[in-house]
Steps between C-alpha positions, in 0.01 A plus 500: 500500500838447667657164419764299685798737451306808610357327808842358591654848482238621749556193722873567517437861596261396776753243624753779537283773650203332675596147610540440876330826598210506745174669398401786730172571325330477162254740340261406219410812302281333235283193573547355151868451577407226752186366331652151487532512879139408572506614865547860384748789533488530878572131554783507245672792672448358850639157412826647367578708807785371715605226259846463351532476121695198378701461181278588201426205272380456143354232279461607139319835501384461862677680783440467872635623833492229769432601859784331688315408816184369331383260230377793291632721223405823326441418134557787257300525178670771294236488225555744215639791698577393857823622654668407829719796593736557791481870580626735772232585756509864396457435127173646366220248455469373145179592317389136489630387841275214621680339798772625734702272732719656769771315690606497864860610443704811437583441132266779393333315212160341445343264248234645269264328261413733213253398231360735237247258350414318825515157332762382748502470876631333815336218695587276793492121454584178679816327378580136436786320681738613224395864547284532187178703541206259470326699225788445258564133575395415143770719343783306337865569567669747268794423267748684725401285798777244570227238559328556165464160331586531129403140423162528669434821308584333170270206572221740598545686170476178304175410673337839443289559192592864473753737345837595639429860596180403679702242691770752594233728647330217691612570857408147608765364258773760533477826690649843451486513120265762358435644157829688465740225600298233317543690174868556572571135585307376195691739273831377638389137454364571147161360598167637378258579782236263349733199494311202650658388827460134404755550219783617726787257539692481825800691352267777377339531842843515662610767254185708560543484878861607460395804299227586751757491780753701301257778409366532853849506650599767250194704597581457870849638442358835384204529736228345284284646225323837538285646225368782722551639849264249663748216547784607731720340764473582871706816448271626222741419216393348168668206329626535145497153342245637250797652315630154406179309427527292182133442420249654740389849400711504181226480236635607160858515623761265346562164664842509661584165334366525145376861460145390416248745654360378831125438491234543763183291517207526744510210742274428801423870563874565473747518213763256380817630336702269278724480194308340210824361354677373814179381668300336228140405585431132557346284229278322750285622786428326832 
């Protein structure tokens, strides 16, 4: 599942190639791609026609395209394999092309939603006065958001009877952090993923947030993390932050700090990667 850096890379590409263009027509090629748009494929396509795309926005892992002359936005769910590609009109259709959006200009490119596993999709939603789609109003700000409140996050952690990795993945507390960047931030902060949140001091919370920001900014600089060809930017290019990961996916490989082999443990239908020496397990549980 794409996390904040991967979604931000796509947002920036859309801002460059799609923003401020008027939709000529839209074509839904697979109904599952608009299943979250309850009025159906025909309504989705019709309601886009003639509208001008605003500047793409993001909160955490959520990406949307506002329609400039309305109080609505197209929310993109990338899921496990969704791709938003800007392609020349004449480019052959991708095998898993689900939605095609053409524009009323002479630039010669169109927006395509491609999704091999059909877990993702596009849907149209009303927006709040601040431009946020109503269906994601419960999503917290992400750590790269200038308005993210570090103190409020720390106090929320202290009140929660949970563990730190669960808290990092709780999108109502902090958005944009998924399994990969949680493991990376925890490794950098030398915190075990089962550390109770109630035990974190304010300096430790500040340090952890700093590491989360650092690792996501580093990933952004190289296009995000791609373990296969499913995550790409709008030009079809993969990111390569996976080459510099310190914990995630490095089971059995030496810790870059102490050379102890990295371990992997099953965790909430996922895996957690950690150094057993640098990230010692807690003595107490929440």
